[in-house]
C-alpha positions in Angstrom: -4.0 -11.9 -27.3 -2.8 -9.0 -25.1 -2.4 -5.5 -26.3 1.2 -4.5 -25.7 2.1 -1.0 -24.7 5.6 -0.5 -26.1 6.3 2.6 -24.1 5.7 0.8 -20.8 7.6 -2.2 -22.1 10.6 0.0 -23.1 10.7 1.8 -19.8 9.7 -1.2 -17.7 7.4 1.0 -15.7 4.5 -0.5 -13.9 1.3 1.5 -14.3 -0.1 1.4 -10.8 -3.0 3.7 -9.9 -4.0 4.8 -6.4 -7.4 3.6 -5.3 -8.6 5.8 -2.4 -11.5 3.6 -1.6 -9.4 0.5 -1.3 -6.7 2.5 0.7 -9.2 3.8 3.2 -10.8 0.3 3.6 -7.3 -1.3 3.9 -6.4 1.2 6.7 -9.7 0.5 8.5 -9.3 -3.3 8.0 -5.9 -3.4 9.5 -6.6 -0.9 12.3 -9.6 -2.9 13.5 -7.5 -6.1 13.6 -4.2 -5.1 15.3 -3.6 -4.3 18.9 -1.1 -1.5 18.4 -2.6 1.0 16.0 0.3 3.3 15.4 0.9 4.7 11.9 4.2 2.8 11.5 2.6 -0.7 12.3 -0.4 -0.1 10.0 1.6 1.3 7.1 4.0 -1.6 7.2 1.2 -4.2 7.3 -0.5 -2.6 4.3 2.9 -2.4 2.5 3.5 -6.1 2.9 -0.1 -6.9 1.9 0.3 -4.7 -1.2 3.5 -6.5 -2.1 2.0 -9.9 -1.6 -1.2 -9.1 -3.6 1.0 -7.8 -6.4 3.0 -11.1 -6.5 -0.1 -13.2 -6.4 -2.6 -11.2 -8.5 -0.5 -8.8 -10.6 -1.6 -5.6 -8.8 -1.4 -4.1 -5.4 -4.4 -3.5 -3.2 -4.1 0.3 -2.7 -1.8 1.4 -5.5 -0.3 4.0 -3.2 3.1 5.5 -3.7 5.5 4.3 -1.1 8.2 6.7 0.0 11.5 5.3 1.3 11.6 7.0 4.7 14.0 6.3 7.5 11.6 3.9 9.3 10.8 2.1 6.0 8.2 2.4 3.2 5.5 5.0 3.9 2.3 5.1 1.7 2.2 8.8 0.9 -1.5 9.2 0.1 -2.6 7.2 3.1 -0.3 9.2 5.3 -1.9 12.3 3.8 -5.3 11.0 4.7 -4.2 10.5 8.3 -2.6 13.9 8.5 -5.9 15.5 7.2 -7.7 14.0 10.1 -4.9 14.8 12.5 -5.2 18.4 11.5 -1.6 19.1 10.3 -2.3 18.8 6.5 -2.5 21.8 4.2 -5.7 20.1 2.9 -9.0 20.4 4.8 -11.2 17.3 5.4 -13.5 18.0 2.5 -14.3 14.2 2.1 -15.3 13.6 5.7 -12.5 11.2 6.5 -13.0 12.2 10.2 -16.2 10.0 10.3 -14.1 6.9 9.5 -11.3 7.3 12.1 -9.6 9.7 14.4 -6.0 10.2 15.3 -4.9 10.1 18.9 -1.6 11.2 20.5 -0.3 12.3 17.1 0.4 8.8 15.7 -2.3 6.3 16.7 -5.2 5.6 14.3 -8.5 5.0 16.1 -11.1 3.5 13.7 -14.6 4.7 14.2 -16.0 1.9 11.9 -14.8 -1.3 10.3 -13.8 -1.6 6.6 -16.6 -2.0 4.1 -15.8 -5.6 3.1 -17.7 -5.1 -0.2 -14.9 -2.7 -1.2 -12.1 -5.3 -0.6 -12.1 -8.5 -2.6 -11.6 -11.9 -0.9 -8.0 -12.0 -2.3 -7.3 -8.5 -0.9 -8.7 -9.5 2.5 -6.6 -12.7 2.4 -3.4 -10.7 1.7 -4.2 -8.3 4.5 -4.9 -11.2 6.9 -1.7 -12.9 6.0 0.2 -9.6 6.5 -1.5 -9.1 9.9 -0.7 -12.6 11.0 3.0 -12.3 10.0 3.7 -8.7 11.2 1.2 -7.5 13.8 3.0 -9.1 16.6 6.4 -7.7 15.7 8.0 -4.8 17.6 8.7 -1.5 16.0 12.3 -2.4 15.4 11.5 -5.9 14.0 8.9 -4.7 11.5 11.2 -1.7 10.5 14.0 -4.2 9.8 11.8 -6.4 7.7 10.5 -3.4 5.7 14.1 -2.4 4.9 14.0 -4.7 2.0 15.9 -4.5 -1.3 13.2 -2.2 -2.8 13.6 0.2 0.1 17.4 -0.1 0.1 17.7 0.7 -3.6 15.8 3.9 -3.2 17.2 7.2 -2.0 15.6 8.4 1.3 12.5 10.4 0.8 12.0 9.3 -2.8 9.3 7.1 -4.3 10.0 3.3 -4.3 9.4 2.0 -7.8 6.7 -0.6 -8.1 9.1 -2.6 -10.2 11.5 -2.9 -7.2 8.6 -3.9 -5.0 7.6 -6.5 -7.6 11.2 -7.9 -7.7 11.2 -8.0 -3.9 8.0 -10.0 -4.0 9.8 -12.5 -6.3 8.4 -11.6 -9.7 10.8 -11.9 -12.6 11.0 -9.7 -15.8 8.6 -11.9 -17.7 6.0 -11.8 -15.0 6.4 -8.0 -14.7 6.0 -7.7 -18.5 2.7 -9.6 -18.3 1.5 -7.3 -15.5 2.4 -4.3 -17.6 0.5 -5.7 -20.7 -2.5 -6.5 -18.5 -2.5 -3.0 -17.0 -2.3 -1.5 -20.5 -5.1 -3.6 -21.6 -7.3 -2.6 -18.7 -6.4 1.1 -19.3 -7.3 0.7 -22.9 -10.7 -0.9 -22.1 -11.4 2.0 -19.7 
């Protein structure tokens, strides 16, 4: 029987945690498999993969916080990682992100190695591959339009998109989201 976190249930808030290792490897995975390696394209492909993985497996791949920006959802922590390497972050590259990728012409990610496939499960790789297959060939405007989904439209510009809205966009209903919340609470309780 699942442990039920009444506070999460009452608020209907999904407890999603950012996973820096998965985020870095998702960025590298996508950047090594698409022709156009601009931030916009990579971010949208990861967004759609996170959304798909949430729908299929009850949790996103990266757990990043997506911000509703004019061009669509932007993963804030992954964007911070790219800005650190680009050199316009207030944070220094203390973690050595520059050995994984570089940034060219302000907005193009150039991977210096491939993703560590041991850090991404088969299901996560499948979601990333599906997203690459569906969206890598789209133009800037096409992928922007597709990312302007209900989750994005129901969020004020420059604010965080709620994972509940992303889950609804992915087709999950209230009962499925409650199960995800209970499972997340159980995992948190087990440490």
